[in-house]
C-alpha positions as CSV (number, residue, x, y, z in Angstrom):
1,M,39.5,76.5,111.5
2,S,36.8,78.3,113.4
3,D,36.9,82.1,113.2
4,I,37.7,84.0,116.3
5,E,35.2,86.5,117.5
6,D,36.2,90.1,116.9
7,D,34.5,91.7,120.0
8,E,36.3,94.7,121.1
9,F,36.3,96.5,124.4
10,R,35.1,100.1,123.9
11,M,36.4,102.8,126.1
12,E,34.0,105.5,127.3
13,P,34.5,109.0,126.0
14,D,36.8,111.3,127.9
15,E,34.7,113.3,130.3
16,S,37.5,115.1,132.1
17,E,36.6,118.7,132.9
18,D,38.6,122.0,132.8
19,D,41.2,122.0,135.5
20,G,41.5,125.8,135.7
21,T,40.8,127.9,138.7
22,R,38.2,130.6,139.4
23,D,39.0,134.0,140.9
24,G,39.1,133.9,144.7
25,Q,38.8,130.1,144.8
26,E,41.4,127.4,145.5
27,E,42.6,125.2,142.7
28,A,40.1,122.4,141.8
29,M,40.9,119.0,143.2
30,P,41.8,116.4,140.4
31,E,38.7,114.4,139.4
32,T,39.9,111.0,140.6
33,Q,41.0,112.4,144.0
34,L,37.7,114.3,144.3
35,K,35.7,111.1,143.8
36,V,37.7,109.3,146.5
37,S,37.3,112.1,148.9
38,L,33.5,112.2,148.5
39,L,33.1,108.5,149.2
40,S,31.9,107.6,152.6
41,T,33.5,104.6,154.2
42,C,31.4,101.5,153.7
43,A,33.0,98.5,155.4
44,L,31.9,95.0,154.7
45,T,30.0,93.5,157.6
46,L,29.2,89.9,158.6
47,D,25.5,90.5,157.8
48,T,26.4,91.7,154.3
49,I,28.6,88.7,153.8
50,K,25.8,86.3,154.6
51,D,23.8,87.8,151.7
52,G,26.5,86.9,149.2
53,L,27.6,83.4,150.3
54,S,26.8,80.3,148.3
55,L,28.1,76.9,147.2
56,L,28.5,74.7,150.2
57,C,31.5,72.4,149.9
58,R,33.8,70.3,152.0
59,T,36.7,72.2,153.5
60,G,40.3,71.4,152.5
61,N,40.8,68.8,155.3
62,G,37.5,67.1,154.5
63,L,36.3,67.2,158.1
64,S,33.6,69.9,157.7
65,H,31.7,72.0,155.2
66,A,31.8,75.8,154.4
67,F,30.5,78.2,151.8
68,V,33.2,78.7,149.2
69,K,31.6,81.4,146.9
70,L,31.1,85.1,147.7
71,E,29.3,87.5,145.3
72,L,28.9,91.1,146.5
73,V,28.6,93.3,143.4
74,N,27.5,97.0,143.4
75,R,27.6,97.4,147.2
76,S,29.7,100.6,147.4
77,L,32.2,98.8,149.5
78,T,35.4,100.5,150.5
79,D,36.8,98.1,153.2
80,I,36.8,94.3,153.1
81,S,39.0,93.7,156.2
82,V,36.4,91.3,157.7
83,L,37.1,88.8,154.9
84,E,40.4,87.8,156.4
85,S,38.6,85.2,158.6
86,F,36.8,83.5,155.7
87,V,39.7,81.3,154.8
88,H,37.6,78.7,152.9
89,L,36.5,81.0,150.1
90,R,37.5,79.9,146.6
91,F,35.4,82.1,144.3
92,I,35.0,85.8,144.9
93,D,33.3,88.5,142.9
94,L,33.5,92.0,144.3
95,S,33.0,94.0,141.1
96,N,31.8,97.5,140.9
97,N,32.6,98.7,144.4
98,H,35.1,101.3,145.5
99,L,37.9,99.1,146.7
100,S,41.6,100.0,146.5
101,D,43.1,97.9,149.2
102,L,43.2,94.1,148.4
103,T,45.5,93.1,151.3
104,P,42.7,91.3,153.3
105,L,42.5,88.8,150.5
106,A,46.0,87.6,151.2
107,A,44.7,85.4,154.0
108,L,42.4,83.5,151.6
109,T,45.0,81.0,150.5
110,Q,42.4,78.7,148.9
111,L,41.2,81.2,146.3
112,L,40.9,79.9,142.8
113,W,38.9,82.7,141.1
114,L,38.8,86.4,141.8
115,K,36.9,89.2,140.0
116,M,37.5,92.8,141.1
117,D,36.3,94.7,138.0
118,G,35.2,98.3,138.3
119,N,37.0,99.2,141.5
120,Q,39.7,101.7,142.3
121,V,42.9,99.6,142.5
122,E,45.8,101.7,141.5
123,E,48.6,99.2,141.8
124,I,49.4,95.6,142.6
125,K,52.7,96.1,144.2
126,G,52.3,96.2,148.0
127,Q,48.9,94.4,148.0
128,K,50.7,91.3,149.4
129,L,48.8,88.8,147.2
130,E,51.8,86.4,147.0
131,P,50.1,83.8,149.3
132,L,47.4,83.2,146.7
133,A,49.3,80.2,145.3
134,Y,46.2,78.5,143.9
135,L,44.6,81.5,142.1
136,Q,43.9,80.5,138.5
137,W,41.6,83.3,137.2
138,F,42.0,87.0,138.1
139,S,40.2,90.0,136.6
140,L,41.0,93.6,137.4
141,A,39.3,95.2,134.4
142,K,38.3,98.8,134.6
143,N,40.4,99.8,137.6
144,C,43.0,102.5,137.8
145,L,46.2,100.6,137.1
146,T,49.1,102.3,135.3
147,N,51.6,99.6,135.6
148,V,51.9,95.8,136.3
149,E,54.6,95.8,138.9
150,G,54.2,93.1,141.5
151,L,51.8,90.9,139.4
152,S,52.5,87.3,139.9
153,G,50.8,83.9,140.4
154,P,52.3,80.5,140.0
155,A,49.0,78.9,139.2
156,L,47.4,81.8,137.3
157,E,46.1,80.8,133.9
158,T,43.9,83.8,132.9
159,L,44.6,87.5,133.7
160,N,42.2,90.2,132.6
161,L,43.4,93.9,132.7
162,I,41.0,95.4,130.2
163,G,40.3,99.1,130.4
164,N,43.0,100.4,132.8
165,G,45.7,103.0,132.1
166,I,48.6,100.6,131.8
167,H,51.4,102.2,129.8
168,R,54.2,99.6,130.1
169,M,54.6,96.0,130.9
170,Q,58.1,96.2,132.4
171,G,57.9,95.0,136.0
172,L,55.6,92.0,135.3
173,Q,57.0,89.1,137.3
174,C,57.1,86.7,134.3
175,H,59.2,84.1,136.2
176,K,56.2,83.8,138.6
177,L,53.6,83.6,135.8
178,T,54.8,80.5,134.1
179,N,51.3,79.0,133.8
180,L,49.6,82.1,132.3
181,V,47.7,81.1,129.1
182,T,45.5,84.1,128.4
183,L,46.3,87.8,128.9
184,E,43.7,90.5,128.2
185,L,45.2,94.0,127.9
186,R,42.7,95.7,125.6
187,G,41.9,99.4,126.1
188,N,45.1,100.5,127.9
189,R,47.9,102.9,127.0
190,L,50.7,100.6,125.8
191,E,53.1,101.8,123.1
192,S,55.1,98.7,122.9
193,T,54.9,94.9,123.6
194,E,58.2,94.9,125.4
195,G,58.2,93.0,128.7
196,L,55.8,90.1,127.9
197,Y,58.2,87.2,128.5
198,L,55.6,84.6,129.3
199,P,56.7,81.1,128.2
200,N,53.3,79.4,128.1
201,L,51.1,82.2,126.8
202,R,48.6,81.1,124.2
203,Q,46.3,84.1,123.7
204,L,47.3,87.8,123.9
205,Y,44.8,90.6,123.4
206,L,46.2,94.0,122.9
207,A,43.5,95.8,120.8
208,Q,42.8,99.5,121.4
209,N,46.1,100.6,122.8
210,I,48.6,103.0,121.1
211,I,51.1,100.4,120.2
212,K,53.7,101.6,117.7
213,R,56.4,98.9,118.1
214,L,56.3,95.1,118.4
215,E,59.1,94.1,120.7
216,G,60.1,90.9,122.5
217,L,57.4,88.7,120.8
218,H,59.9,86.2,119.6
219,K,60.0,84.8,123.1
220,L,56.3,83.8,122.9
221,E,56.9,80.4,121.3
222,R,53.6,78.9,122.3
223,L,51.4,81.9,121.3
224,T,48.6,80.9,119.0
225,T,46.4,84.1,119.0
226,L,47.7,87.7,118.8
227,H,45.1,90.5,118.7
228,L,46.4,94.0,117.8
229,R,43.4,95.7,116.3
230,D,43.1,99.5,116.5
231,N,46.7,100.4,117.4
232,Q,49.3,102.6,115.5
233,L,51.5,100.0,113.8
234,K,53.1,101.0,110.5
235,N,54.7,97.7,109.9
236,L,54.8,94.2,111.4
237,D,58.5,94.1,112.3
238,G,58.7,92.1,115.5
239,I,56.6,89.2,114.1
240,S,59.3,86.5,113.8
241,S,60.0,82.9,113.2
242,G,60.5,82.5,117.0
243,M,56.7,82.6,117.2
244,K,56.5,79.0,116.3
245,S,52.8,78.4,117.1
246,L,51.1,81.6,115.8
247,Q,47.8,80.7,114.0
248,Y,45.6,83.9,114.3
249,L,46.8,87.5,113.8
250,N,44.5,90.5,113.8
251,V,46.0,93.9,113.0
252,R,42.9,95.5,111.7
253,G,42.7,99.3,111.9
254,N,46.4,100.1,112.1
255,L,48.6,102.3,109.8
256,I,50.2,99.7,107.5
257,F,50.7,101.4,104.2
258,N,52.5,99.1,101.8
259,L,53.4,95.5,101.0
260,K,56.9,95.8,102.3
261,S,55.4,96.2,105.8
262,L,54.2,92.6,105.6
263,R,57.6,91.0,105.0
264,S,58.0,89.7,108.5
265,L,54.9,87.6,108.2
266,L,57.1,85.2,106.2
267,G,58.5,84.1,109.5
268,V,55.2,82.6,110.6
269,A,54.0,81.4,107.1
270,A,54.2,77.8,108.2
271,T,51.7,78.1,111.1
272,L,49.5,81.2,110.3
273,R,46.0,80.2,109.3
274,A,43.9,83.4,109.8
275,L,45.0,87.0,109.2
276,V,43.0,90.2,109.5
277,L,44.4,93.3,107.8
278,A,41.2,95.1,107.0
279,E,41.1,98.9,107.6
280,N,44.8,99.4,106.8
281,P,45.9,101.6,103.9
282,V,47.7,98.5,102.4
283,G,44.2,97.1,101.6
284,E,43.9,99.7,98.7
285,V,47.0,98.3,96.9
286,D,46.2,96.5,93.6
287,D,45.9,92.7,94.0
288,Y,46.6,93.1,97.8
289,R,44.7,89.9,98.6
290,L,46.5,87.8,96.0
291,F,49.9,89.2,97.1
292,V,49.3,88.2,100.7
293,L,48.2,84.7,99.7
294,S,51.3,84.3,97.5
295,Q,53.5,85.0,100.6
296,L,51.3,83.0,103.0
297,P,50.1,80.0,101.0
298,L,48.7,78.1,104.0
299,L,46.2,80.8,105.0
300,E,42.7,79.6,105.4
301,R,41.0,83.0,106.1
302,L,42.0,86.6,105.1
303,D,40.1,89.5,106.5
304,K,37.4,87.2,107.8
305,D,36.8,85.7,104.3
306,P,37.7,82.1,103.5
307,V,40.5,81.6,101.0
308,T,39.2,79.8,97.9
309,D,41.1,77.2,95.9
310,E,40.9,79.5,92.9
311,E,42.6,82.3,94.9
312,K,45.4,79.9,96.0
313,A,46.0,78.9,92.4
314,D,46.1,82.5,91.1
315,A,48.4,83.5,93.9
316,L,50.8,80.6,93.2
317,E,50.8,81.4,89.5
318,R,51.7,85.1,90.2
319,Q,54.2,84.4,93.0
320,K,57.3,85.5,91.0
321,E,55.6,88.6,89.7
322,F,54.7,89.6,93.3
323,G,58.2,89.1,94.4
324,K,59.3,91.9,92.0
325,V,56.4,94.1,93.1
326,E,57.6,93.8,96.7
327,D,61.1,94.9,95.8
328,E,59.8,97.9,93.9
329,D,57.1,98.8,96.4
330,A,57.0,102.5,97.3
331,Q,58.3,103.6,100.7
332,E,55.8,104.7,103.4
333,P,54.8,108.4,103.2
334,K,57.1,110.6,105.3
335,E,55.5,112.5,108.1
C-alpha cells in the first residue's frame, strides 16, 4: 500500500493587535472591519475579463464556441457582477482578491470547477449558489468562514475549506452532498466531528483543529482515509466498526496517553492498513509497537515504518500477555 503524504497546512502566527483605546480617541475598529473599510471598490470590467479568458470550446448546444475558463488571480477585485452574462464559463479561479459576494456566480449554471481561495467570504448561506448543479470541485480555502450553513452541491466531489475559522459542522446540507468524496477542513476551529453525515465520503482531512471528541463517524461507511493530526484527542472513542472501509488513520500529535485509549481501533482491525500514532505520549509505553500490532494484525505500516514479518510473529506470540497489560493499564492522568 502506498504511503499517504503527510503535508500539513500551516496557519500563520496570530498578528492581532491590542484592542484598547487611547485617551481622547474613539475605540479602535476591529482589524477585519478596518481592512474592509480601507478597500476601494474594484469592480471587474469587460476589459479585465478579456485578459483572463482561455480554453475555447463548443457551447452546450453545440452550435457555437465560447471561452470556458477564466483566471483572474491577485486583481484586488471586490465586485464580479459583470460575470453574470458569461454563462458558458466552466472553470473559474478568482483567488486572492477581496470578494465576499458570490451571488453573481449563480447565473453560471455550467460551472464545473471554482476556486475562490484567499478572499473574504464570511458565509455561504444567502449566496444563492444552488443553481450550480454541475459544480464538481469547489475551493474556499483561507476565507473568513465560521460555519458551513447553506453548503450544498448535488454533483460536488471535492470541497476545500482549509484555513478558515469554522467551529462546527452542523448546518452542512449533507442530503445535498451525496457525491462528495473528499473534504478538506485542515486549520479550522472544530472541536468535534459531529455533523459530517456524508454517505459517499472517502477522504476526510481534519488536521490542525482543536478536536477533542470523535462523534458521528460511524455513519461514514465508505471512508478510507481519516487525517486527525495535531488535535486534542485523548482517546479514539468514536472510531467504530461502522467505518467499514477505513484503511488509513493519522492521529499524530494528539494527547493519547495509554494503551486503553486505543481499544476502539479493534472495530476497524479488519480494514486498517496504515496507522500513525507518533508524537503521542502512548508512544513512550514499553513495547508500544508490538502491542498495537497484536491488536491490529493486518497493519502494513505503523508510524510510517513498514511492519516486518518478525514484528508480526512477535506480536502474535505475545498477544495473550498484551491482553492482560491492557486490562491493567493505568488510567490517564487527571487534569
